C-alpha positions as CSV (number, residue, x, y, z in Angstrom):
1,M,0.0,0.0,0.0
2,A,2.8,2.3,0.9
3,F,4.4,1.6,-2.5
4,L,1.2,2.4,-4.4
5,I,0.9,5.7,-2.4
6,A,4.6,6.5,-3.3
7,I,4.0,5.9,-7.0
8,M,0.9,8.0,-6.9
9,S,2.9,10.9,-5.2
10,F,5.5,10.7,-7.9
11,A,3.0,10.6,-10.7
12,N,1.4,13.6,-9.1
13,F,4.6,15.5,-8.6
14,V,5.6,14.8,-12.4
15,F,2.2,15.4,-14.0
16,W,1.9,19.2,-13.4
17,P,5.4,20.0,-14.8
18,L,4.7,17.9,-17.9
19,V,1.5,19.8,-18.4
20,I,3.3,23.2,-18.1
21,G,5.9,21.9,-20.5
22,T,3.3,20.9,-23.2
23,I,1.7,24.3,-22.9
24,I,5.1,26.0,-23.3
25,A,6.1,23.7,-26.3
26,F,2.7,24.3,-28.0
27,I,3.3,28.2,-27.7
28,I,6.9,27.8,-29.0
29,E,5.6,25.6,-31.9
30,Q,2.9,28.2,-32.8
31,I,5.7,31.0,-32.7
32,F,7.9,28.9,-35.1
33,R,5.0,28.3,-37.3
34,Q,4.2,32.0,-37.7
35,I,7.7,33.1,-37.9
36,G,9.1,30.5,-40.3
37,N,8.8,30.1,-44.0
38,A,7.2,27.0,-45.4
39,Y,10.1,26.6,-48.0
40,D,13.0,27.2,-45.6
41,P,14.5,23.8,-44.5
42,E,15.9,25.3,-41.2
43,A,12.4,26.7,-40.3
44,I,10.8,23.3,-41.1
45,K,13.4,21.5,-39.0
46,K,12.6,23.9,-36.1
47,V,8.9,23.2,-36.4
48,Q,9.5,19.6,-36.4
49,I,11.6,19.6,-33.4
50,S,9.0,21.6,-31.4
51,T,6.4,19.3,-32.5
52,S,8.2,16.3,-31.3
53,V,9.0,17.8,-27.9
54,R,5.3,19.0,-27.6
55,K,4.2,15.3,-28.5
56,Y,6.7,13.9,-25.9
57,F,5.5,16.0,-23.2
58,W,1.8,15.3,-24.1
59,R,2.3,11.5,-24.1
60,Q,4.3,11.7,-20.7
61,A,1.6,13.6,-19.0
62,W,-1.0,11.1,-20.2
63,L,1.2,8.1,-19.1
64,F,1.6,9.6,-15.7
65,N,-2.0,10.5,-15.5
66,I,-3.1,6.9,-16.3
67,I,-0.5,5.5,-13.8
68,W,-2.0,7.7,-11.1
69,F,-5.6,6.5,-11.8
70,V,-4.7,2.9,-12.0
71,C,-3.0,3.0,-8.6
72,Y,-6.0,4.9,-7.2
73,A,-8.3,2.2,-8.5
74,I,-6.1,-0.5,-7.0
75,L,-6.1,1.3,-3.6
76,L,-9.8,1.7,-3.7
77,F,-10.1,-2.0,-4.4
78,V,-7.6,-3.0,-1.7
79,M,-8.9,-0.5,1.1
80,R,-12.5,-1.2,0.7
81,P,-14.2,-1.8,4.1
82,G,-15.0,-5.4,4.9
83,Q,-18.5,-6.6,5.4
84,Q,-20.2,-5.6,8.6
85,P,-22.0,-8.2,10.6
86,M,-25.7,-7.8,10.9
87,P,-26.9,-6.6,14.2
88,D,-29.2,-8.7,16.1
89,M,-32.1,-6.2,16.5
90,I,-35.0,-8.8,16.6
91,W,-34.7,-9.7,20.3
92,Q,-33.9,-6.2,21.6
93,G,-37.4,-5.8,23.4
């Protein structure tokens, strides 16, 4: 259980910087697309690099988000309360 909580904490710690990195990479990609020329090989290379960085951050953010939800589901299943015994209320006068 402590291992799952540690994994969830790490996934939560990593998720938000990845989301911020995705947003920044998206902004940089849009700037390169506006500044660059479609016929300039160097501008095309910059757009390709920024696109690959954005896709990497996006995939990693999804991966850590899915890891967090899987660990949460496992903890919910493991930590569910046991069945309570029925009280004997028939003979309580």
